[in-house]
matplotlib code that plots the C-alpha trace (Angstrom):
import matplotlib.pyplot as plt

x = [-0.1, 1.0, 1.6, -0.6, -3.4, -2.8, -3.1, -6.4, -7.7, -10.0, -7.9, -10.2, -9.2, -5.4, -5.8, -7.4, -4.3, -2.1, -3.9, -4.1, -0.4, 0.3, -2.0, -0.9, 2.9, 3.5, 6.1, 4.6, 6.1, 4.8, 1.8, -0.7, -1.7, -5.1, -4.6, -4.1, -7.1, -8.9, -7.7, -8.4, -11.7, -12.6, -11.1, -12.7, -16.2, -16.5, -14.6, -15.9, -12.9, -12.6, -14.5, -17.2, -17.1, -17.1, -20.4, -22.2, -21.9, -23.8, -27.3, -29.0, -30.5, -30.5, -26.8, -24.2, -24.3, -20.5, -19.1, -22.7, -21.9, -25.3, -27.7, -30.3, -30.3, -27.6, -25.1, -25.8, -24.5, -21.1, -20.9, -22.0, -19.7, -17.0, -18.4, -20.1, -23.2, -25.7, -24.1, -26.0, -25.8, -27.6, -28.8, -28.2, -24.3, -22.2, -20.5, -17.4, -17.4, -18.6, -18.1, -15.4, -13.3, -9.7, -8.8, -8.2, -10.3, -10.5, -11.9, -14.9, -17.7, -20.9, -24.7, -25.3, -28.8, -29.7, -33.3, -34.3, -37.2, -38.3, -38.6, -38.0, -36.0, -38.9, -41.5, -39.1, -39.5, -41.5, -42.4, -42.5, -39.2, -41.2, -43.6, -40.2, -38.2, -41.7, -41.6, -38.2, -38.1, -41.0, -39.3, -36.1, -38.4, -39.8, -36.0, -35.0, -37.7, -37.2, -33.5, -32.4, -31.2, -29.1, -28.3, -26.1, -27.5, -24.3, -25.6, -28.8, -27.9, -31.1, -33.7, -31.6, -30.9, -27.1, -27.4, -24.3, -25.1, -21.5, -20.7, -18.4, -21.4, -24.0, -22.4, -24.6, -27.1, -28.0, -27.4, -29.0, -31.9, -32.2, -31.6, -34.3, -36.8, -35.6, -36.5, -39.9, -40.5, -39.4, -41.7, -44.5, -43.9, -43.9, -47.5, -46.9, -49.4, -52.0, -55.2, -53.9, -51.0, -47.1, -46.4, -43.4, -42.6, -39.0, -36.9, -34.4, -30.7, -29.5, -25.9, -23.6, -19.8, -16.4, -15.8, -13.2, -15.1, -13.7, -13.2, -11.8, -10.6, -8.7, -10.3, -12.1, -13.8, -14.0, -16.5, -17.3, -18.4, -17.1, -15.9, -15.9, -17.6, -20.3, -21.1, -21.1, -23.2, -25.7, -26.1, -26.6, -29.0, -31.3, -31.0, -33.1, -35.5, -39.1, -41.3, -41.7, -39.5, -36.2, -33.2, -31.3, -27.7, -27.0, -25.0, -28.1, -30.6, -28.8, -31.6, -32.6, -36.0, -36.9, -38.2, -37.7, -33.9, -33.1, -29.3, -28.5, -25.9, -24.7, -22.5, -18.7, -19.4, -18.1, -20.2, -23.6, -25.0, -27.4, -29.9, -33.6, -36.5, -38.3, -41.5, -42.5, -45.4]
y = [0.1, 3.7, 6.3, 8.3, 5.4, 5.1, 8.6, 8.6, 5.8, 6.3, 5.4, 2.7, 1.1, 1.7, 0.2, -2.8, -3.1, -3.2, -5.6, -7.7, -7.5, -8.9, -11.9, -12.2, -12.2, -9.7, -6.8, -3.4, -2.2, -5.9, -6.1, -8.3, -11.3, -12.7, -15.9, -13.6, -11.7, -14.8, -16.3, -13.2, -12.5, -16.0, -15.5, -12.1, -13.3, -16.7, -15.8, -13.5, -11.5, -8.7, -6.3, -8.8, -9.2, -5.8, -4.8, -7.8, -6.4, -3.2, -2.7, -3.5, -5.6, -5.4, -5.6, -6.0, -9.7, -9.5, -7.4, -7.4, -3.5, -2.2, -0.2, 0.6, 1.7, 2.8, 0.9, 2.8, 6.2, 4.3, 2.4, 5.2, 7.6, 5.3, 4.9, 1.7, 2.7, 0.1, 0.0, 1.6, -1.9, -3.9, -2.4, -5.6, -4.9, -1.9, -0.2, -0.4, -4.1, -3.7, -0.3, 1.0, -2.6, -2.2, -2.0, -5.5, -8.6, -12.5, -14.6, -16.7, -18.4, -16.0, -16.0, -13.1, -11.4, -9.3, -7.9, -5.4, -3.5, -4.1, -1.1, 1.3, 3.2, 3.4, 4.0, 6.7, 9.2, 11.9, 10.4, 12.7, 12.7, 12.8, 10.0, 7.8, 8.5, 7.3, 4.1, 3.5, 4.3, 1.4, -1.0, -0.5, -1.0, -4.0, -5.4, -4.4, -5.9, -9.3, -9.7, -8.3, -9.8, -12.1, -10.5, -7.4, -4.6, -4.3, -1.3, 0.3, 1.1, 3.1, 0.5, -2.6, -4.1, -6.1, -7.9, -10.6, -13.5, -13.8, -17.2, -16.0, -14.1, -17.1, -20.0, -22.9, -21.2, -23.0, -20.0, -21.1, -22.1, -18.6, -16.8, -19.0, -17.8, -14.2, -13.5, -15.2, -12.9, -9.9, -10.8, -11.2, -8.4, -6.3, -8.1, -11.0, -13.7, -10.9, -9.7, -6.2, -7.7, -6.3, -2.0, -3.2, -5.7, -7.2, -10.0, -11.8, -13.5, -15.8, -17.5, -18.8, -19.4, -17.8, -14.4, -11.6, -9.7, -6.4, -2.7, -2.2, 0.8, 4.2, 6.3, 8.6, 5.6, 3.1, 0.6, -2.8, -5.1, -8.3, -9.0, -12.6, -14.4, -15.1, -11.9, -11.5, -14.1, -13.4, -10.1, -11.9, -14.4, -11.6, -10.0, -13.2, -13.5, -12.4, -10.5, -12.2, -14.6, -16.2, -17.1, -19.4, -21.1, -24.9, -23.9, -22.4, -25.1, -27.9, -31.1, -30.2, -29.9, -26.4, -24.8, -25.4, -26.3, -24.5, -23.7, -20.0, -18.4, -15.5, -12.8, -13.5, -17.2, -19.8, -22.3, -22.2, -22.2, -24.5, -22.6, -22.7, -20.7, -20.6, -18.5, -17.3, -14.5]
z = [-0.1, -1.0, 1.5, -0.3, 0.1, 4.0, 4.7, 3.1, 5.4, 8.2, 11.8, 12.2, 8.7, 9.6, 13.1, 11.5, 9.1, 12.0, 13.5, 10.7, 9.4, 13.3, 12.9, 9.4, 10.7, 8.1, 8.7, 8.8, 5.5, 3.7, 1.5, 2.8, 0.5, -0.6, 1.6, 4.7, 3.8, 3.6, 6.9, 8.9, 7.6, 8.5, 11.7, 12.7, 11.2, 13.1, 16.5, 19.6, 21.0, 23.2, 21.5, 20.8, 24.5, 25.1, 23.1, 24.4, 27.8, 26.7, 26.0, 23.9, 20.6, 18.0, 17.5, 15.2, 13.2, 12.6, 16.1, 18.0, 18.3, 20.1, 17.9, 20.4, 24.3, 26.3, 24.2, 21.0, 22.7, 23.5, 20.0, 18.1, 19.2, 18.1, 14.6, 14.9, 13.8, 11.2, 7.4, 5.1, 2.8, 5.8, 8.9, 10.7, 10.5, 11.4, 8.8, 10.6, 9.5, 6.1, 4.5, 6.9, 7.3, 5.5, 1.9, 0.2, 0.7, 0.2, -2.5, -0.6, -2.0, -2.3, -3.8, -6.5, -7.2, -9.8, -9.9, -12.6, -14.0, -17.1, -19.3, -17.0, -19.6, -22.1, -19.5, -17.9, -21.3, -20.9, -17.1, -14.1, -12.1, -8.8, -9.8, -11.0, -7.8, -5.7, -7.8, -7.3, -3.2, -3.2, -5.4, -3.4, 0.0, -1.3, -2.4, 1.8, 3.0, 1.3, 1.2, 5.1, 7.2, 5.2, 2.2, 1.8, -0.8, -2.8, -5.4, -6.4, -9.9, -11.2, -12.0, -10.4, -7.3, -6.6, -3.6, -2.0, 0.5, 2.0, 3.4, 6.8, 7.6, 7.0, 8.8, 8.5, 6.2, 2.9, 0.8, -2.3, -0.6, 1.3, -2.3, -4.1, -1.1, -1.2, -4.9, -4.6, -1.7, -3.7, -6.1, -4.1, -2.1, -5.6, -6.3, -8.6, -7.8, -6.5, -7.9, -8.4, -10.1, -10.1, -9.6, -11.8, -14.0, -12.3, -13.4, -10.9, -11.6, -9.5, -9.2, -6.3, -6.7, -6.0, -5.7, -5.0, -1.9, 0.0, -0.1, -3.6, -5.4, -4.5, -1.8, -4.2, -5.7, -2.7, -2.0, -0.4, -3.4, -4.9, -8.1, -10.3, -13.0, -10.7, -10.7, -14.4, -14.5, -12.3, -14.0, -17.8, -16.2, -14.9, -18.7, -19.6, -16.8, -17.9, -16.1, -12.7, -13.6, -11.6, -13.4, -11.3, -12.4, -12.1, -9.0, -7.4, -8.3, -7.4, -7.2, -10.9, -10.4, -9.6, -12.4, -15.9, -17.2, -20.3, -21.4, -22.6, -24.4, -22.0, -23.2, -22.4, -22.5, -24.8, -23.5, -22.8, -19.5, -17.9, -16.1, -14.4, -15.3, -11.7, -10.9, -14.6, -14.1]

ax = plt.figure().add_subplot(projection="3d")
ax.plot(x, y, z, "-o")
ax.set_aspect("equal")
plt.show()
């Protein structure tokens, strides 16, 4: 890491980097390797240490699902002053554990969900911007209700939602099953299957696999996100989903019995992708 980048890190990030180097056995001037991040991430997110015991001694719930920092009661006054506030990506975790974790990351198995409003660009032409913003807020609200607390909403990209399911945060959870459940819950909350029908037309894409996860980019353009083929595949599958439909990869639908099996030619893929159409509206 350059001195220029180090100067732009928060105090919490610099402290976390020093701790990670100590745990990884690296010198202060020695860069951390991906395997170091993976080991420290798994250690930090699956074992209670001094800070976690401190937070647990303070009232009250709800708490961060990683470090147990309290978000309510008297404990909130202490934790909030120190920067442990609910994350904007998932209020069930704190920003120190998610957005303000140190730069870098680790390779891990994750689930990725993309949900997109169909025909939004065409519908936006000549439409009232205020009414469009209300529609988008309603869509985002449905996503939060359906996907929390398990998912991290990585991005709200105009008319699209991208969500991540991280294995270190969801130990002993069947992530593909949760993703399918969340996708169906999202479509139901939008109105599919109801007498009134959906208030917007939405398609969903799901994939499950290995990705690089962490805080990526320079300090001016810097975000907690995931990159890798699993992200691209989920986005491509979403583009093939019809309104009211979930398009899930064979890594999500492992029994081969959920939905209708199809083979798709995805952009950037040399071989056809086996996927399953679930819940067509």
